[in-house]
N, C-alpha and C positions, 0 to 999 in steps of 0.2 A: 680173678682169672687173668692170666697174662695176655697181652695184646700182641697179635701177630703183625709183623711189619707189612706194609704195602710193597709188593715185589712183583716185577715183570721179568720173567726169564727169557733169554733168547731161545730161538727154536729154528729149525729148518722149515721155512715156509713152503707150502705146496701152492704153486701158482700156474695160471694159464701161460703156456709158452708163447702163445700168439700175442700176449700183452707186452712182451719184452720190448724195450724202447727200440732196439736195432731193427726188429722185424716190423714195427710200426713205420719207422722211417723208410724201410725198404719197400713197404706195400701201402702207400698212402691211400690207395683206392679202397682198402678194406676198413670197415667200421668195426674194430675189435671190441669197442665198448658194448656191443650187443651181447657179449658174453656175460656181462655184469647184470646184477638185479638189485632191487631194493631189499631191505630185510624181509624175511619170509612172511611176516604177519602184516605187512603194509598193503600189498596189492589186493584189490578185490578180485572176485572170480574172473571177470572179463579181462582185467589187466594181467592176471596170472596166466590165463590162456594165451594172451598176446605174447607174453614173454616166452612161453614154451614154444610158440610157433616161430619166434624171431630167429632162433638158432638151435640146432640139435644139441649144442653144448652149453646153452645158457644155464647159469647157476641155479635157476629156479627148478630145473630137473632134479636136483639133489636136495634142495632146501625145502621144497613144497611137495613131499612125496605123495600126498593124497591127490595131487594133480597128475601123477605119472601114469603111463601105461604099465600094466603089470607084466608085460612080456618084453624081452629085449630083442633087438635085431639079431637074427641068426638062431633064435630059439627053434628047435624042431617041433613039428606038430605033436601034441600030446605031452609037451613039457609041463610039469606041474606049475600052477600059477604061483608067483612070488607074492609075498606081502608087499605092501607099498614101501616099507622100510628096506626090505631086502632088494627091491627094485632100485631104490636110491643108491644102495651100496654097490649093486651091480654096475650101475652107470659110473659111479666113482672109480671102481676098479678098471672098468673098460677104458675110461679116459686116461687113467694113469698108464695102462698097458699100451695104449695107442700113442702116447706121447703128447696128448692134449694138455695134460697137467704133468708137472715135474717138480721134484723137490729141489730147493736151492742147495748149493754145495756146502755152505757153511751156516752154522747157527747165527741168527741175527735178531736184533730188534728192528722194527720197521717204522719209519716216519711216513705218515700218511697225511696229505694235504688235499682239501677240497676248496675250490673257489667257485661259488655259484654264479649264475648268469647275472644276478643282482649285485655281485661284487663281494658278498660275504665270504670271508676267508677263515678256514678252520684247519688247524694243524695239530697233530698229536702223535703218540707212539703206540705201536701195536706190539704186544708180547704175550707170553704165557703167564697169566695171573695165578700166583700161588693162592690156593684155597685154604681156609682155616681148618684146623683139626678140631675135634670135639672138645679138647681141653684148652683151646685158646679162643679169644674174641677176635673177630675178623676186622680188617680195616675198611671193608666195603659196606656201605650202608644202602639198603634198599629204601624206596619211598612209596612203593605201590604194591597192593595186594596181588597175589597170583591165583590162577585157577588150577585145580588139580589136573584137569584134562590136557591143557596146553603144556604143562610141565612134563606129564607122562609122554606126550607126543614127542617132545624134544629128547627125552631120555631114550626112547626107543630108536629115534633117528641116530643119536650119538652111539648107542650100543651097536647098531647094525653097521654103520659106516666106519666106526672106530675113529671118529674125527670130530673136531670143532670146525664146522663149515663156515661160520660167520662170527665176527667178534661181538661181544657185548660192548656198550658204549658207556664209559665212565667219565665223570667230571671230578676235578680236584682243584683246590686253590693253590696254584703253583708258586705265586709270589716271586716270579723271575728266578726260580731255582735252577739248579744245574740241568735238570731234565728239559726245562723250557729252553734254556740257552742252547742246549745241544740240538733239540728238534728244530729250532729256528735257524740253525746253521747247517741244516742237512745238506744243502747244496755243496758245502765245503767238506763236510765230515762223512758223508755217505755216498753210496753209489745209486744213481737214478735207475730204477727198474721199469717203471710204468709212467707214461704221460699220455693220457687219453681224455676224451670228452664224451659224456653221455648225452642222450637225446634232449635232456632238460637243460643243456647248456653248461652243466657243471664240469669243470676241469678236475681230473683226479691225477695226482702224482704220488709215487711211492718210491722211497729210498730204503736201502738196507744199510744198517750199521753193524759191522762185523767185528770191530776192534774191541777186544776184551777190556781195555782200559776205559772205553766209553761205557760199556756195560756196567763196570764197577762204579763209575761216577753216578750213573742213573740209579743204581741200586742204593747207593748211600743217600742220595737226595730223597728218594721215595719212601725209605724205611720209616721215617717219622710222620708220614702224611696219611690221610684217609681219603676215601673217594666215595662219590655218590653215583648210584646207577642211574644214568639218564635214559637208557633204552636197553632192554634185554633182561627184564626181571625173570621171565620164565626160563630163559636159557641159563641164567645164573643159578636159579633153583635147581635146574637139571644138572648143572656142574656139581653142585653140592651133593645131589642124590648119587651121581656116579662116583664121586669121591668117597662117600660114606659106605657104599655098597659094593665097591669093586676093589680087588686086591692089586689091580694093575697100577703101578706107580705113575703112569702117564695121566691118570685121572685126578692126580693131586693138583693139576693146573687146568685152566680154561682160557680160551682165546679172548683177549680184551683190547679195546682201543681207549687210551687214556688221554684226555684233553685238559689242558690247564684253562679253567674257566676265567681266570684273571686275564690271561693273554688273549683268549678267544671266547668272549661271552656267548653262550648258546642262544639260539632262537627257541622260542617255546610256543608251539602251536596247540590247537585244540583238537580233541577227539569227540566228535558229535555222536549222538545216538539216533537210531531209527527204531520206533516202536511199531511193529507190524500189526495191522488189524485194529488200530485205534485211531479214530479221526481226530483232527485237531480240536474240533468243537467239543467232542466228548472228553478229551484230555483236559481242556481248559476248564470245563464245568466241574470236573472232579476235583481240581486243584483249588477252586475258589474257597473251599472250607478251611484251607491252611495257609493261604498266601494271597497277596494282591495279584490280580490278573487283569491286564489292560490290553485291549485289542489295539494293535498298531495300525493306524489308518494308511490307506494308499495302496496296499498290496505289494509294495516293492520289498524284496528281500534285503536289498542294500539299506533301505530306510529302517527296516526292522532290526538289522544288525547294528546300525548306529544307535538305536534306542537301547539295545543290550549293552553296548560298550559304555554308554553314559550312566547306566543304572548302577546303584550301589550293590556290591556283592553281599551274599550270593544271589545271583540272578540268572535266569535261563530264558530261552526263547522257544516257544512252541511254533514250529513253522509248517504250514500246510502246503500241499502242491498247488492249490488254487489261490494262493495269496492270502490265506487266512492265517495271520500271524498274531501271537499273543505273548506279551512280556510277563514273566512270572518273577516276582521279587517280594521282599519282606516276608519270607517264609517264617511261619510260627516258630520262634526260637525255643520256646518251652517244649514243643513237640519234637524239634530237632535234637535238643539236649537230652530228652528222654530216650529217643531212638538211638542216639549215638553216645550214650552215657559213658562208655568205656574209652572214648576217644578224647583227644586234647581239644582245647578251644581253637587252636590253629586249624585243626582238622575240620571243625564244624563251620569254619568260615569259607570252606571250599564249596563252589557251586555243585560239584559232583557229590559232595556229602548230602546236600539237600535232595538231589535227584535220587541217590541210592537209598537213603533212609526214610524219605517222606513221600516223594512223588511216585516212584515205581510201586511201592506197596499200595498206594491209592488206586493205581491202575491195575492192580492184581498181576503185576509183573515183577520179575527179578532181573538183576543185571545180566543174567545168562540168556534172557529172552530177547534181548535187543541186539541190533546190528550196530557195529562201530564204523564210523567214517572219519578218516584222518583229515583234518585241516579245512577241507572245502565244504562250506555250508551249502552251496548250490548242489553239490553232489549228494549230500545227505537228503535234501528235498527231493531230488530226482529218485533216489532209492525209496523214499517214502511214497512217492507217486506210484512206483511199480509195485509196491507191497501193500498198497491201500492202508498206509499208516501215517504216523506223525514223526517229523524230524524234531529232535530236541537239540537246539543249537547251544553249545556250551562255550563260554568265553575262555580263552587260554589263561592258565594260571600264570602268576608271576614267579620268577625263579626264587625270589626270597620266600614265597609261600611254601614252595617245595622243601627248601632247606629248613624252614621253621617246623614243618611237620616231621621231617626226618630227624632233626635234632632232639625232638621229644620222644623218639623211639616209636613214632606212629607211622602208619602206612596209609596213603591216599587210597580211595576206592580204585578198583581195577580200571585201567585205561583212562587215567585222569590227565596224563601229560603226553606231549609229543615233542620231545627235544629234537633239535636239528642243527646243522645238517647231519643226517644219519650216515654212517659208513656204508659204502656200497659193498654188496656181497660178491665175492669172487676175486677180489684183488689179492688176498693171501689167506690161505686156509692152514689148519694144523691137523696133521694126522699122527696118530700114536704108532710107535714102532710095532 
């Protein structure tokens, strides 16, 4: 099967007019960053509600439609209720009609830079990713399993809004190629559109590259490369579904943010689990038959996390809201190999593999029964307290582990990785004609 080149096409970006640099400089008292949002699947319910309250035009209103009101301002009494996806589309159309959002005049590739409060700098290029046809192999490799329901959710949102509202996040080894050299020189080669800072202290800058000769250089450089999905597996699967089942030519592409991992090595955080209705003591006792379980003395979550980091992988931490912490390691390899027989050895070395194939079945749970909490172990413990359950603290994977699984054509269990910094939603969107 022939291989399709990695290609990012220029497009006319849909952007918040309030984020334009000139308007920010003219109105320094306004915090326009409040219009932006994390990727749709990151905020928990409370944070999502706070984002919705922060501004009537915050991007969450269109990316998290299940949080939306099902009526629009101005609806007459008796107006039939909209579906949540139709409501998102109505918001999008209204914002465009009111001039809150506007299309850029010329097709562009966009250079996007994030500099976190800790000083981490990441810069890459945003474009319309060409999707593979049924007769070609694609240049983009997933590394994580997806769930049918989240993919269907994104498909329905894209179909109703006729848009890609936020980019997927891709990594590739750029080796100082032309794309990297061009993005690193965006100050000289592009036009600065956005320069703002979000509440977490991260500075976000966006440039447009409209010169066709620059587009040609990037196309030539990327054609021979491949990319790994860092974030956005469900959206990429939704892109593919739209491409396969729609006759509209616009769905042959999907919005993507491509970062050279050689120039900007990503951070890799953990995604913890919360098992509702299962006490830490019950969870630990059930696991003793298949692994070593050691109670961590002292009751400090910080001490327990330190024990987890020092343990040999795969290892996990069962953390209770009352300081009842248990380290789980040396999972029965024969049992794991049998349960994950169709997977590679690299896969079976992942802590999430032991959790998915051995521990959850012992607790009579599936991965669909648990809550996901990104990065913060203390937040996972707090969720466990509220839900009368156990937090399973998962150590972050190493980047080389992810590449090793993907190179073998394997997929990690769902929600095994949290690459960062993640692109902020709302800086640039793509709408189909």
